[in-house]
N, C-alpha and C positions, 0 to 999 in steps of 0.2 A: 730740826729740834735736837738739842744735845741729849745724849744718852746719860741719864743721871744714875744708872745702876752702878754698884761697886765694880771695880775693874775685874775681879775674878768672875763676876757674873757675866760681864761682856765677853770674856774670853771663853767661858763655858758655852755661851750661846753660839759663838763662832764655830767651836768644835762640834757641838750638837748638830748644827746645820750640816756640817760636812758629813757626819755619821748618818743622818737621816737621808741625805741626798745620794749616799753611796760613794762619795769621794773618799772617805775613810771606810774601806769595806769591812764587813764582818770578818773577824779573825785577824785583821791586819794590825801591825804594830804602829802605834802613834809615834810622831816625832819625839825625840828625847827632850827632857826638861830643858837642857841647854839650848836646843833648837827653838823650843817654844818661847823661852826667855827672849832670844834674839828676835823672833818673828813678831812677838807682841810688845817688845820693849817694856817688859814687866819684870818685877822682882821674882825670884825663885819661889818665895812664899806665896805670892799671888798665883803663880802657875799651880802650885801644889793645891791651893784651895779650889781652883777651877776643876782640876782633875778629881779631887775628892767629891765635889758635887756630882760629877758625871758618874763616878763609881756608885755613889748612893742611889742614883737614878737608874742604875743597871746598864748604862751605856758602855762602861769600861771595866776592865778586869786586870788586876795586877798579877804578874807571874814572877815569883821570887827569882832574882838573878837574871831575868830575861827582859823585863820592861813591862810596859802597859799596852794592853791590846783591846781592840774593839770586840765586845762580846758578840758571839755568833747569834744569840737570840735577837729576833727582830720584833718590832712592834706588832700587836695584834691588829690585823687589817680587818675591820668590821664593815660588812655591807650594812649600810644604815637601815635597811629594810628589815634586818634580822635583830632580834633581841640578843642572841648569844652567839659568839664566834663558834665556828664548827670545830669539832674535836672532842674526844672522850675525856680530856683532862679537865674540862669545865663542869662545874656543879654549883647548884644554888643551895644556900643555907637560909631557912626562914628565920627572921629576927623576931617579928611580932605581927600580930593582926589586931587592929583596934578600929573602933568607930571614932572619927575625929572631925574637927572643924578643919578643912584642908586649907593650904596656903591660898592666897588670893588668885594667883594665876591658874591654879587647878580648879578653883571654884568657878572662875570665868569660863575655862575650857570645857567643864562638865555642864555648864549652864545651870548651875545651882542658884537658888535664891539665897540671900544673905541669911546665915544662921543654919542652912540645911548642912547635914553631915554626910560624910562618905566613909566607906569601909576602906581602910589602908592596910595593904600587905607590904611589909618591908622585908627585903632579902639582901644577901651578900653573895655575889658571884665569886667563886674561887677558881684559880687555875693552878693545878698541882698543889692545892692546899693554901696558896697565898691569895688574899683578897685583892680583886682587880676591878670590881664594880659594886656600887650600892644602888639599889632600886626601891622605889616606893610606888606602888600601883594603887590607884584610887577608883572606887566604884560607887555610884549613887546608892545610898543606904536602902531607899525604898525599892530599888530595882533588885538587889542581890540578897535581901533579907531571907534567912532560912536556907541559904544555899551553902555549899562547901566553901565558897569564897570568904565567909565569915568566920570559919573555923581555923584554929592554929594548927594546921596540918597541910601537907602537900595535897594538891588538888588533882585527882586523876583526870587526865585529859586537858588539864590546865584551864585557864580562864576562858579561852575560846570555846571550849566544850560547854562550860556552864552558861556562857552568854548565848550560844546557839540554842541550848535547851530552853532558855527563857524567851526565845523568839527574837533575839537581838544578835544575830550572827555578825561577826567582824567583816566589814566590807572594804575597809581602807583605813588610812591613818595620815595624820599630818605631823611633821616633826619641826621643832624649833631647837637649834643647837647654839649654845653660847659657851664662852669661857670666863672663868672667874677664879679668884683665889679661894681655897677650901675653908670650910668651917673647922673649928676645933674637933668636932665629932668626926668629920670626914677624914681629917688627918690621922686621927686615932684608929678608926675602923679600917681605913685603906693602908695604913702604915706609909704615908706619903713622905718623901724626902722634903727637906726644907726648900721653900721657894717654888715648888711645883704646883702649877694651876690644875684645875679640874675642868673637864668638859661636862656641860649640863645639857642633857637632852630631854626635852619636854615633848612626849608623844601623846597625841589624842587619837584614840581609836574610835572609828565611826561605824555605825550600823546603817540600816536603811534610812533613806531621807536625810543622810548626813547627820544623824543624831549621835552625839557622843555617848559612849557607854564605858569608857575607861580612859584614865589619864595616868601616865607613868612618868616619873622623874628618875632619870638614870644619870649617875655620877661616876665619871671614869677619870682616873689619873692620866693627865695629858701625856705624860712620858711613856705611857704603855701603849697607846693607840694611834692608829690612823683610821679615819673615816673614809669609806669608799662609796662614792655615788656612781651610778651608771644608768644609762638609758638604752634600752634595747629597741631595735627596729630602725 
């Protein structure tokens, strides 16, 4: 199949792959513009557009009078079992708490009847002040009515503590991870560069008898993350 993307996007993809694989190491200088023009048989302006895309995504950094270098910062490596990457630089900001008619996939995952509502808690995860993830967690309204999960405030002990107090402790979860282009709201809230897709993680938290008690939709800029899966034993 022919790659129909603009030439600068194709070149950016090749360089991005080299950065993520480590062939272009953190802190190393990338080839000169003249070398890239020759390598990709492309116009100077096309190379510059490709480099600008990678700078916007945080992969490259210009040093005046010295050249263009691969930034030392690496993607956040997230163990998929964890909601939040480790480290003190991460914090959540609560956006809103509302009772809503959830999206269809959330309704199905929570096993709600058509028309049943859920309490939605939306948050923004920040790293060093910059937004890096959007999350929306849904709970059956009849289950969490009158609990701290319905209030617009941080929940001491978090959702696991509330669910345990209701006799619905978290016993496990299932994840569905997909990639897509972002919505306008996601571009604005996450400050995404042009053309960057998002990872969408749909997590269903289960209690005893595999009953769903929480469904979360997590949206991450794909340029910032690597998802890590592992099996012990």
